[in-house]
C-alpha positions as CSV (number, residue, x, y, z in Angstrom):
1,X,144.3,80.1,123.7
2,X,140.7,80.6,124.1
3,X,139.0,80.2,127.3
4,X,135.8,78.4,126.5
5,X,134.9,77.4,130.4
6,X,133.4,80.9,131.3
7,X,130.4,79.7,133.2
8,X,127.9,81.5,135.7
9,X,127.2,80.6,139.1
10,X,124.9,77.4,139.8
11,X,121.0,78.8,139.9
12,X,117.6,77.7,141.6
13,X,115.3,76.4,138.7
14,X,111.7,76.4,138.9
15,X,109.8,73.4,138.2
16,X,107.2,74.5,135.0
17,X,103.6,73.9,135.7
18,X,101.7,72.6,132.5
19,X,98.3,74.3,132.4
20,X,98.6,76.0,135.4
21,X,98.4,72.8,137.6
22,X,100.2,73.2,140.7
23,X,103.1,70.4,141.0
24,X,102.8,69.2,137.7
25,X,106.1,69.2,136.5
26,X,107.4,69.0,132.5
27,X,110.2,66.6,131.6
28,X,112.9,68.8,130.1
29,X,115.2,68.0,127.5
30,X,118.1,66.0,128.2
31,X,116.6,64.3,131.6
32,X,116.1,68.0,132.9
33,X,113.4,69.9,134.1
34,X,112.0,73.1,132.4
35,X,112.6,76.4,134.4
36,X,111.0,79.3,133.0
37,X,113.4,82.6,133.0
38,X,114.6,86.0,131.4
39,X,118.3,86.1,130.9
40,X,120.1,89.6,130.4
41,X,123.1,89.6,128.5
42,X,125.3,92.8,129.0
43,X,128.6,93.5,127.3
44,X,131.7,94.1,128.9
45,X,134.8,96.2,127.2
46,X,134.7,97.1,123.6
47,X,131.9,98.6,122.2
48,X,128.0,98.1,122.6
49,X,126.3,94.9,121.5
50,X,123.4,94.3,119.3
51,X,121.6,91.0,119.2
52,X,120.7,89.8,115.5
53,X,119.5,85.6,116.4
54,X,118.7,83.0,118.5
55,X,119.0,79.5,117.2
56,X,117.1,76.6,117.9
57,X,117.3,74.5,120.9
58,X,119.2,71.0,120.7
59,X,118.9,68.1,122.0
60,X,120.3,69.3,125.8
61,X,118.3,72.4,125.6
62,X,121.3,74.7,125.0
63,X,120.5,77.5,122.4
64,X,123.0,80.3,121.1
65,X,122.7,83.9,121.2
66,X,123.9,85.7,118.0
67,X,124.6,89.5,117.8
68,X,126.9,92.3,116.7
69,X,129.4,93.6,118.6
70,X,130.7,97.0,118.0
71,X,134.7,97.6,118.1
72,X,135.4,93.7,118.1
73,X,138.4,92.8,120.7
74,X,139.0,96.3,120.9
75,X,139.8,96.7,117.1
76,X,137.4,99.5,115.9
77,X,135.3,97.2,113.9
78,X,132.0,95.2,113.9
79,X,132.5,91.2,114.8
80,X,130.4,88.7,116.1
81,X,129.0,87.9,119.8
82,X,127.9,84.0,120.2
83,X,127.0,82.9,123.5
84,X,125.8,79.8,124.7
85,X,123.0,79.2,126.9
86,X,122.1,76.2,128.5
87,X,118.2,75.0,129.3
88,X,118.1,76.6,132.5
89,X,119.5,80.4,131.2
90,X,123.1,79.9,132.4
91,X,126.3,81.0,130.3
92,X,128.4,77.8,129.2
93,X,130.6,79.6,126.9
94,X,131.1,82.9,124.7
95,X,133.2,84.0,122.1
96,X,133.8,87.0,119.8
97,X,134.7,86.4,116.4
98,X,136.5,89.5,114.9
99,X,138.3,90.7,111.6
100,X,142.4,90.7,111.8
101,X,142.4,93.0,109.0
102,X,140.0,95.8,109.9
103,X,136.8,94.8,108.0
104,X,133.4,95.1,109.6
105,X,131.6,91.4,110.1
106,X,127.9,91.1,110.8
107,X,126.5,88.3,111.9
108,X,122.7,87.5,111.0
109,X,121.7,83.8,110.9
110,X,122.6,81.0,113.0
111,X,121.5,77.3,113.3
112,X,122.3,74.2,115.5
113,X,122.5,70.8,114.4
114,X,119.7,68.6,116.9
115,X,122.9,66.9,118.6
116,X,124.4,69.7,119.3
117,X,127.3,69.2,117.4
118,X,127.7,71.6,114.8
119,X,126.4,75.2,115.3
120,X,126.3,77.5,111.9
121,X,126.5,81.1,111.8
122,X,126.1,83.5,108.5
123,X,126.5,87.1,107.8
124,X,127.7,90.1,105.7
125,X,131.1,91.8,105.6
126,X,132.9,93.8,103.2
127,X,134.8,91.0,102.0
128,X,131.4,89.4,101.1
129,X,128.8,86.7,102.6
130,X,130.1,84.3,104.8
131,X,129.4,81.3,106.7
132,X,131.3,80.1,109.7
133,X,130.9,76.6,111.4
134,X,131.6,76.0,115.4
135,X,131.6,72.6,117.7
136,X,129.7,72.4,120.5
137,X,132.8,73.8,122.8
138,X,132.4,76.8,120.4
139,X,135.9,76.2,118.6
140,X,136.0,77.0,115.0
141,X,135.9,74.3,112.0
142,X,135.8,76.5,109.1
143,X,134.8,79.8,107.8
144,X,133.4,80.4,103.7
145,X,132.7,83.0,102.0
146,X,130.0,82.8,99.2
147,X,130.4,84.7,95.9
148,X,132.4,88.0,95.7
149,X,134.8,88.9,98.1
150,X,134.2,92.4,97.1
151,X,130.6,92.8,97.8
152,X,129.5,94.2,100.9
153,X,126.0,93.7,100.6
154,X,125.4,90.4,99.6
155,X,123.5,89.3,102.8
156,X,122.3,85.8,104.3
157,X,119.0,86.3,105.8
158,X,118.4,83.0,107.7
159,X,119.0,79.2,107.8
160,X,116.8,76.7,107.3
161,X,115.5,74.6,110.5
162,X,116.9,71.6,109.3
163,X,118.8,70.5,112.5
164,X,118.4,67.1,112.1
165,X,120.7,66.9,109.3
166,X,124.3,68.4,109.1
167,X,124.0,70.4,105.8
168,X,122.9,73.6,106.4
169,X,120.4,75.5,104.0
170,X,120.6,79.1,103.7
171,X,118.4,81.8,102.2
172,X,119.5,85.7,101.2
173,X,119.7,88.2,98.7
174,X,122.5,88.5,96.1
175,X,122.8,92.0,95.2
176,X,125.8,91.3,92.9
177,X,123.6,89.6,90.7
178,X,120.6,91.5,90.0
179,X,119.2,91.4,93.9
180,X,118.2,88.0,93.3
181,X,116.9,86.2,95.8
182,X,119.0,82.8,96.5
183,X,119.1,79.8,98.5
184,X,122.0,77.2,98.6
185,X,122.7,74.0,100.7
186,X,126.1,73.5,102.0
187,X,127.8,70.1,103.4
188,X,129.3,70.1,106.6
189,X,132.3,71.0,104.9
190,X,131.3,74.0,103.9
191,X,131.4,72.6,100.1
192,X,128.3,74.1,97.9
193,X,125.6,71.2,97.1
194,X,123.4,73.1,94.8
195,X,121.9,76.9,94.7
196,X,118.9,78.2,93.1
197,X,117.2,81.8,92.6
198,X,114.1,83.0,92.7
199,X,113.4,85.9,89.9
200,X,111.1,88.8,89.6
201,X,110.1,91.6,86.7
202,X,112.9,93.8,86.2
203,X,110.5,96.7,87.3
204,X,110.4,95.4,90.9
205,X,113.0,95.5,93.7
206,X,113.3,92.4,95.6
207,X,113.4,93.0,99.5
208,X,114.5,90.6,102.2
209,X,112.3,89.5,104.9
210,X,114.4,89.9,108.1
211,X,112.7,86.8,110.2
212,X,111.7,84.8,107.8
213,X,113.1,80.9,108.1
214,X,113.1,78.4,105.0
215,X,110.9,75.7,106.4
216,X,111.0,71.9,104.9
217,X,108.1,70.0,104.8
218,X,107.4,66.0,105.8
219,X,108.4,65.2,102.3
220,X,111.7,67.3,102.1
221,X,110.4,70.1,99.9
222,X,111.6,73.5,101.0
223,X,109.2,76.7,100.9
224,X,110.1,80.1,101.4
225,X,108.6,83.7,101.3
226,X,109.6,86.3,98.6
227,X,108.8,89.7,99.1
228,X,109.1,92.5,95.8
229,X,108.0,96.2,95.7
230,X,107.1,98.6,93.0
231,X,107.2,101.8,94.9
232,X,106.9,102.0,98.6
233,X,104.3,100.8,100.1
234,X,103.3,98.5,97.2
235,X,104.2,95.2,98.2
236,X,104.1,91.7,96.3
237,X,104.2,88.5,98.9
238,X,104.9,85.3,97.4
239,X,105.5,82.0,98.8
240,X,108.2,79.8,96.5
241,X,108.7,75.9,96.8
242,X,111.6,73.7,95.7
243,X,112.4,70.0,96.2
244,X,115.0,68.2,98.3
245,X,117.4,68.6,95.3
246,X,116.9,72.2,95.1
247,X,114.9,72.3,91.8
248,X,112.0,74.9,91.4
249,X,108.8,73.6,92.0
250,X,106.5,76.8,91.5
251,X,105.3,79.9,93.5
252,X,102.1,81.6,94.4
253,X,101.2,85.2,95.1
254,X,99.0,86.5,97.8
255,X,98.1,90.0,98.0
256,X,95.5,92.5,100.6
257,X,95.4,95.3,98.6
258,X,97.9,97.8,97.1
259,X,99.3,99.4,100.4
260,X,101.7,97.7,102.7
261,X,101.4,94.1,102.2
262,X,104.0,92.5,104.1
263,X,104.7,88.8,105.2
264,X,106.9,87.9,108.4
265,X,107.5,84.3,108.8
266,X,105.9,81.0,107.7
267,X,105.6,77.5,109.3
268,X,104.7,74.4,107.8
269,X,103.0,71.4,109.9
270,X,103.0,67.7,109.2
271,X,99.7,67.8,106.7
272,X,101.5,70.4,104.6
273,X,99.2,73.3,106.1
274,X,100.8,76.7,105.9
275,X,100.9,79.4,108.5
276,X,101.6,83.0,107.5
277,X,101.9,85.9,109.2
278,X,101.0,89.5,107.6
279,X,100.7,92.9,107.8
280,X,98.5,95.2,106.0
281,X,96.6,98.4,106.1
282,X,92.5,98.4,105.8
283,X,91.1,102.0,104.3
284,X,90.3,104.2,107.1
285,X,91.8,102.1,110.1
286,X,95.3,101.7,111.6
287,X,97.7,98.8,110.2
288,X,96.8,95.1,111.1
289,X,98.7,92.1,111.4
290,X,97.3,88.8,111.1
291,X,97.5,84.8,110.9
292,X,96.8,83.1,107.3
293,X,96.4,79.5,106.8
294,X,96.7,77.5,103.7
295,X,96.0,73.9,102.9
296,X,98.8,71.8,101.2
297,X,97.0,73.0,97.7
298,X,97.6,76.7,98.8
299,X,94.3,77.4,99.2
300,X,93.4,79.8,102.3
301,X,91.2,78.3,105.3
302,X,91.1,80.9,107.7
303,X,92.5,84.7,108.1
304,X,93.1,86.1,111.8
305,X,93.3,89.9,112.6
306,X,95.8,90.5,115.3
307,X,96.1,94.0,116.1
308,X,96.4,96.9,118.9
309,X,96.2,100.6,119.3
310,X,99.9,101.4,117.8
311,X,100.5,98.4,115.6
312,X,102.1,94.8,115.4
313,X,104.5,94.1,113.0
314,X,104.9,90.3,112.0
315,X,107.9,88.3,112.8
316,X,108.3,84.5,113.8
317,X,105.7,81.5,113.3
318,X,106.2,78.1,114.4
319,X,104.2,75.4,115.2
320,X,104.2,73.4,118.6
321,X,104.1,69.5,118.6
322,X,100.4,69.2,119.1
323,X,99.8,71.2,116.0
324,X,98.8,75.0,117.7
325,X,100.3,77.8,116.2
326,X,102.7,80.1,117.7
327,X,103.2,83.8,116.3
328,X,105.3,86.7,117.4
329,X,104.6,90.2,116.8
330,X,106.9,93.5,117.4
331,X,104.5,95.9,119.6
332,X,105.5,99.3,118.4
333,X,104.2,101.5,121.0
334,X,106.3,103.8,123.0
335,X,108.0,101.3,125.3
336,X,108.3,98.4,122.3
337,X,107.5,95.4,123.6
338,X,106.9,91.8,122.2
339,X,103.2,90.2,121.6
340,X,102.7,86.4,121.4
341,X,99.9,84.5,120.3
342,X,98.6,81.1,120.1
343,X,95.8,79.6,118.0
344,X,94.7,76.1,117.5
345,X,94.7,75.2,113.9
346,X,91.0,75.8,113.3
347,X,91.8,79.7,114.4
348,X,90.7,79.4,117.6
349,X,92.3,81.8,119.8
350,X,94.0,80.0,122.8
351,X,96.2,82.7,124.7
352,X,97.3,86.2,123.6
353,X,100.7,87.6,125.7
354,X,102.7,90.4,126.1
355,X,106.4,90.5,127.4
356,X,107.8,94.1,128.2
357,X,110.3,95.7,130.7
358,X,109.0,98.6,133.1
359,X,111.2,101.1,132.0
360,X,113.5,99.9,129.4
361,X,112.7,101.0,125.5
362,X,113.2,97.6,123.7
363,X,114.5,96.8,120.3
364,X,112.3,93.5,119.5
365,X,112.5,93.6,116.0
366,X,116.5,92.0,115.3
367,X,115.1,89.0,117.9
368,X,114.0,85.5,117.3
369,X,111.2,83.1,118.9
370,X,111.6,79.5,119.0
371,X,109.6,76.7,120.6
372,X,111.3,73.9,122.7
373,X,111.1,70.4,122.8
374,X,109.0,70.6,125.7
375,X,106.6,73.3,123.9
376,X,107.5,76.1,126.0
377,X,108.9,79.4,124.1
378,X,112.2,81.0,124.0
379,X,112.2,84.6,122.6
380,X,114.9,87.1,122.7
381,X,115.3,90.8,121.6
382,X,117.8,94.0,122.8
383,X,117.4,96.7,124.9
384,X,117.0,99.5,123.0
385,X,120.0,102.4,123.4
386,X,122.2,102.5,126.8
387,X,124.3,99.2,127.1
388,X,122.5,97.5,124.1
389,X,121.8,94.2,126.8
390,X,120.6,91.1,124.8
391,X,117.6,89.7,126.3
392,X,117.0,85.8,126.1
393,X,113.9,84.0,127.9
394,X,111.9,81.1,128.3
395,X,108.4,81.1,128.6
396,X,105.7,79.0,129.3
397,X,103.7,78.0,126.4
398,X,101.0,77.2,128.1
399,X,100.6,80.7,128.6
400,X,100.7,80.4,132.3
401,X,102.9,82.4,135.2
402,X,101.6,85.9,134.1
403,X,102.9,88.6,136.4
404,X,105.9,91.0,137.1
405,X,109.2,89.1,137.4
406,X,111.9,92.0,138.7
407,X,111.4,94.7,136.1
408,X,109.5,92.4,133.6
409,X,106.1,92.1,132.9
410,X,104.3,89.0,131.4
411,X,100.6,90.0,131.1
412,X,97.6,89.1,129.0
413,X,96.9,92.2,126.6
414,X,93.6,93.5,127.2
415,X,94.3,96.0,124.1
416,X,95.2,93.5,121.9
417,X,92.8,91.8,119.7
418,X,93.6,88.3,118.4
419,X,90.6,86.5,117.3
420,X,88.7,88.6,114.9
421,X,88.2,87.3,111.0
422,X,89.3,89.1,108.3
423,X,89.0,88.7,104.3
424,X,91.8,90.6,102.7
425,X,94.2,88.4,101.8
426,X,93.5,86.5,98.5
427,X,95.4,84.5,96.1
428,X,96.7,85.6,92.9
429,X,95.9,83.7,89.8
430,X,99.3,83.5,88.5
431,X,103.0,84.5,90.2
432,X,105.4,87.0,89.6
433,X,108.3,85.2,91.1
434,X,109.6,82.3,89.0
435,X,113.0,80.8,89.1
436,X,116.2,81.8,87.8
437,X,119.7,81.0,88.0
438,X,123.0,82.4,89.9
439,X,126.5,81.6,90.8
440,X,127.9,81.9,94.5
441,X,131.3,80.2,94.3
442,X,132.7,79.1,97.5
443,X,135.9,80.1,98.9
444,X,138.0,80.5,102.2
445,X,137.0,83.2,104.4
446,X,140.2,84.6,105.7
447,X,141.3,86.9,108.2
448,X,139.2,86.0,111.1
449,X,139.9,84.7,114.3
450,X,138.2,84.2,117.9
451,X,138.6,85.4,121.4
452,X,137.0,84.8,124.7
453,X,133.9,87.1,124.9
454,X,133.3,89.6,128.0
455,X,129.6,89.3,128.3
456,X,128.0,88.8,132.0
457,X,124.6,87.5,132.9
458,X,122.0,88.5,135.1
459,X,119.4,85.8,135.6
460,X,115.5,86.7,136.5
461,X,113.7,83.1,137.6
462,X,109.9,83.4,136.5
463,X,107.6,82.3,139.1
């Protein structure tokens, strides 16, 4: 029997200071108090762990770290690391899902319902794309295969953030069916409600976006990014829309030129405005990332450059409860770091921050960024090489409490520019992306089991 009661020792927490005003505490989820912390999760036995994703926060402030464990359960093949972390950075439980028939199993996507009763995980394996469901105690509820059990390349990219509804929506690429981008909705029992495909001209290859999350607007419509390539580095970037029943509503294209056009992620506010993180190359200058605002009619409202001496790779975008936009970028300097920016809805820069380690090289591309119920920021990534330590951090959404915390530095980076206007991106007259059909039958995903994991946590309080 798996022991799901692995706990860290209680830790002292820090009262959050909204706006940097001493003594003003933030009321946390579940009636608690926010604490700011950096948790280093280090693997025990078996092979290294490689962090892939982080869930949203449930009503009690719990989040779930997802990763690939090499030689899971000592069997020599990849498996799933799943760790539950509470709002103060303590490990609640941890499990490892592994195969019983010596097949690789690589998790990539995760979501948790708002009440915390269901956790959904998806990934790829030699036996096809799979989705697993767990309850709040980490007990497996079911395992499903989507599509062919012989297709090792079909990829589940990410779940929509529809965590208030226990019906997961998954976006991915079906390489077995002409490399079609698909989006499907499942019931909480794992049955398929509907599936839709996005297609592109046959001369273009459809690429997957590592961090893109399908977004649901206030009317229940689903929006997601499309990304196709002729020959590197010539990309096409689009935004597709489905209604709540999965019926294709249309798509638009945006381009900045012919070199390294790339989307990162997109968020949608309550008025239907879209905020898209981007990357492109300007003539005679280094690669520039940026943030674009489009209104509900997909007309560009403003564009901001976000760049440094090296270059930044666009990742997650989220909207805070007051309407401000927080974006995450991978800072590809010699010692890779995470850069975060916060902009007001009119494009005004509120702050820019960098989190980095004073000696570790970091692998920040596979991580995630989320916004908590109190408007603070959760980020996750990995140590690069060595023990492949997973890092999960809860940091102040107001940008306060900068400084050095153990070996971690939370700073205002003077070398990062995030408030310059750009005009490179434009909406194209027609879209190359259109709707299509694909079939991905649901069947039982067999030959998997769970065991207690062996991750240990080192907690740094940020004060």
